[in-house]
N, C-alpha and C positions, 0 to 999 in steps of 0.2 A: 587308496583311503588310509592304508596306516601313516602314509608319508602326511596326509593331511593333520589328521589327528595329532601325530607328533609336533607339528609345525603350528598347531593351533595352540597346543599346551605350551609351546615355549613363549607365544605371544601373551596369553594370560599370565603367565609367571613373570612375565618382563613388564606386566602391569598396561600393555597396548592394546588389548581388548578386553571385554568384561563376558566372564563366565559365569553361570548361575552360583557356584560355589562361592566366587568374591563378595556377593551382596548379603551383609549382614542382616537385613532385614527386607521384605519385598517392595517392591517401587509403591509409592504412596500415589493414588489415585484421587484428583480432585476433578471436579466437573464447575464450571463457571462461565460467565458470557454477559453479553449485555441484548436487552432488547429496547428498542427505540419506537415510541408510538406518537403520532403528531394530528392534530387536525389542522387544516389549512384553509383558509380563504385566498384563492388565487385570481387574477385578473389577467390573462394571457391575451395578447392580438390573435384577431381570427386569421385564418389562411384561407381568403376567400369566403367560398361558402361554408368553410370546416371552423366551427366553433369549440371551444374547450371547456371542460368542468371548471365551475368557479369555487367548488368545495370538494375537498378529497380527505380521507384518512389513510396517512403511510404509517406502514408497519413493517420496520427493520430488524432482522436477527441474523447479521452476516456472521458473529463470532460467538459459536457456542462450544467451549473449549473442555476438551477431554486430556487431562495431563496426567501422566503417569512418570513418576520422578524418585531417583533415591540416591544415597550416596554408598559408594561401594567403599571397602575396606582399605582400599586403595587411596581413598580420599577423591577419587574422580566422581563425577556427577552423572548420572545417565539416564536419558528419558525419551518419552515420544510425546508428541503434543498431536493432537488431531483437532481440527476446528471444521465444524459444521455451518454451512451457511443455509437459513431455512426460507429464504426470499431472494429476490433479485439481487445479483453482485454488480454494482454499478459499473466495474470495468470487463463485466464478461456478457455480452450480449447473447439472447435468448435464454439465459439460465435464469427460469423464474419459477416461484410457485412449487420449487420440491426441494428436497434436504438431499444434500450433496456434501462429500468432504471437499472442502474450499482449500485446506492446508492439511497435510499428513507428512509428519517426518519425524527423524531419530536423530538425538545429538548426544555427545558427551563433550564434557567440559571440564577441566583442571588446569594447572600450573601452565599449561601447555596454551591454553586459550581456549576456542570453542570451536566443535566441528558439526557441520548439520549435514545430512543427507536425506534428500525425499522432498516432497511436492510442499515449494514453501517461497515467500518471496526471496530476493537475493541481498547480498551486501548494500549494494547502492539503495534498495529500498528501506531496507531496516536502520539505516545509519545515518538517514536524512532528516533536517530540520527543517521546520516550515512555519509558516503564521500560525497563531494559537486558535485552539477550538475553544469557544467561550459557551456555547449552545449545548445544553445536553445531547450527547449522542451525534452530533452534527457540527460541520465545519466548512468553509469555504475552500480550501484545499482538500480533494478527494472527499466529496460530501455524501453522507448517506441518504440525504434527500435535496433534492434540488428539481425545482417546478417550472422546468423549461423543456418544450419541443425542440429536438435537434433533426435539423434540416441541412446542414452543413454539408458539402461535398466530402471533407476528410473527418468528420467529427469533431466537435467541439473537447479538448482536453480540459478537463477541471482538476488538472492533478500536475504537480511538479515532481513526481515520485517517479521513478524509472518502473516502467511496465513492459518491456521488451520482455522480459522472460516471465513475468509476472508469478503466479504458484507453479508453473512448472518444475519437473523434477530436476533438481541439481543438486551439486554439493558446494558448501560455503564453509570457508573457514575465517574465524575472527581472531586476531593477536590478542594477547594480554592488553591491558589497557597500560601505557607507560607515561608517566609524566602528562597523563590528561590526553594522550593520543591512542588511538585505536586505528586498524586498519583491518579491512575485510575485503575477501576475494571469494568469487562464486564463478562457478564453469556450468553450463547448463547446455547438454548435447544438443537438443533439440526441443522447440517451445510448445509442439503440442501435446507431448507425452506427460499427461498432468493427473496426479492422484494414484489411488492405489489399485492393484489386481489382484487376482485370485492366487495366480502365480507369474513368474517372469519369462514366461513361453514367447518366444516371438521376436522377429526384430522391426524396426522401422525403416521404411525408404527413405533414401536420400531426397533431398529437395523437394520435399513436401511442405516444409515450414522455413521459418527462422531457426539456424543451426548455429554450433560453437559460439553460442553467446557467452562473451567474459565480461565481470563486472570488477571494478577495482573503486574501492571507497575508501576514505578518509575522514575521521572526525574527531573533534576536540571538544573536551567537558570540563570544566574547571571554574573555581571561584576566584574572584580578585575583591577581598573586601567583602561588601556587601552585594557585589555585582554576580550574578551567576551569568556564564558564557557558554555558547554551544556553537560550533562551529563544523559544517560537513561539507563535501565534495563528491563527486563521484563521476564516473565514465564507463560507459557501456558500450560494447561493439557487437555485432554480429555479422552472420554471412547468410544472405538469400539468393543463391546462385537459380532459382527457379525464376525469378524476376529481375534478375541482372543487378543486386542493388547490395549495400554492406550498410545496413542501419547502424546508427549511432546514436548515444544519448548523452548528454552533458547535465550537471545540476550543482549549485551551490543553495546552502540553506546558512540561516545563522538566526539567534535566539538571545536575547538578552533579559535577564531578570533582576527586577530591583524592587525590594519591598513586595507590594501585591500586584506590580505592575511585571506584564510579559511582552516585549516587543519581538515581532518574528516576522521573518519572511524569507522568500526561497527563487530561485530563478532556475529555468529548465529550458534546455534546447534539443531539439531532434534532427536528424535527416533520414529522409528515406523510409518513415516511419508513421504510419496512421493507427488508430485505437481500435482496438486495444493491443493488438500485437500484430499489426499487418504492414508486410513490407511492399514498399513500392518503389519501380523502377526509379534508379537514377536519372534516367533521362526527364523523367516527371517534374524533376527538381523541387520536390515537397521538403518545406522547412517548417518546423514548429518552434513557437517561442511563448512558453509561459511565465508569467511572474506572479508574485502574492505577496502582500503584506498585512499586518493586522495587528493590533493592540488591545490588549484585556488586563482587567484590573480584578482582582479576588481579595475579597475582605470577609471573614466570618464564612456562613455559608453561602455567601452571593458571589458570583463572577459575572461580569459585564464585559463587553467589547464589540470592536468592529474591524471588520477584515475586508480587503479586495483582491481579486483574482483575474487578471486578463491574458488570454490565449489568442496568438494569431498564426493561421495556416497560409504560407506563402507557397506558388509554384510556378513553372516557367509559364511565359506569356503573360506575366503581369498579374497572374490570378492572387487575389488575397480575399480571406473570411476570418472575420474577428467577433470575439465575444468577452463581454465585460460582467462581471458579478460583484455586487456589492451584499453584505452581511453584516448585521449589527442585531442585538438582543442579549441574552444572558439566561443564568439558571440559580435556581436556588436548590440546595442540598437541605433534604428533609431527612435525611440520615441512612445509615446503613445501605448505601448507593444507590439511594433513591432521590434524583432531580427531576426538577419541573422547571421549565422556562420557557422564553417568547424568541421564537426563529423569525425574523424579517428578512427577506430575498429580493433582489431586483436584480435581473439579468437583462442585457440587451445584445444584441445578436446583429452583426451586419454582415450578409451575405455578398458574395462575389457580384460585381454589377450595380450593387449600392443599395438593392432591397435591405429592408431592415424590420425587426420585431422584437417586441420585449415582454417579459412577465414580471409582477410584482406579486408578493404572496407573504402573508403571515399568519404564522402558526404556533399554537399552543402543544408544548411537548413534554412529555414523559419519558424518562427512560430509567430503567430498573438494570443496576449491574449486579450479579449474583456470583 
C-alpha cells in the first residue's frame, strides 16, 4: 500500500492523473437532453391477415445527459458523462420502457488530446460524417423514429455508423487536431460488458461475444473560403471465435456546407456482422452495404431537406435482401431549443425471393432540447 501511495503521488505531481487537491473548484454539474414526440399517420402494407396501426404517437428520450466537468489547476479538463435512455434504443433490441444508462464514461482532456474510458461509442462512431438531419430530432441515418416493421433475416441496417462495439465499455484516445486532421483509436475487450456496476468484481468468460474490437478513425474539418468541409473514414475489426468469424466494418463520410446548404453522405460495409452487434460465421458469407445522401437548407429559424438511405444484405447461395428509405420535411425553431416540424417517410423492403412490402408515413414532430 505504501508503494502504491508513493507512486500515485508522483503521478499527481507530474500532472498525469488528477487528485482532489488539484481542482481549484468542484466539477460543475449540468443536466441536459432532448425529448422528441410526434403524431404520425401511417400506411403500412398488411402481412397476410396481420394489419398495422394507421396512427401512432412516438415519444423518444434517448439522451438525458448528466455531465460533471471542471478545469484542473494544471490546465487539464476532467469529467464524467452519464447518458440515460428513457425509451427504446433503436440499436438495442428488447431495451424499452425502462430507464437505463446508455452511456457512462470518464474523460480527461488537455494538450495531449482526449482520453475516454467507460461505456460509450468509440472513435469510429464519434468521428463519422453522414447525411444531414433536418427534421427536429430525426434523420434518415440512425433514425430515432422509423415507421416500418422489419421481417428481414439479418435485420435492416438504418445506419452508416459503426455499431460493432456500440456503447460497450472501452478505452478511446483522440489526438489533438492538427492542420484540420484528427486521429481516433478505440479498444473494446468484449462487447457484452456495458455500463456501470456496483463494483468491479468478477471476470467475463472468453468466447461469449465479439472480443478485442479495434477501431481506427480519421477525419478532417476545415474551411476553404465560404465552403466548409468535413471528411471521415474508419475501420473496425473484432474476433468472434465462438462462431468462427472475424467481423469487420469500413466507413466513409462527407459533409459540404455553403451558405445555408449542407450536402452530406456516407458509405458503410461490413462482413460477418448482423444487427446490432451479432457475429455470424464466415461460412455464412454475410455482407452488408449501406449508403446515404442528403441535402438540407437552413435560413433563419427554418430548415428543410431531403435524404435517402439504402441498405443491402447478401449471403452465400445468392441470398439478398434490401431496404430503401426516403425522408423529406423540415422544422421551425420556436426559440430556446424548441423545434416543431413535419416528417415524411417512405420505406420499401425487398425480401429474399422477391416478396416486397412498404410503409408511407407523415408526422407532426415536436422536439425540445434543454
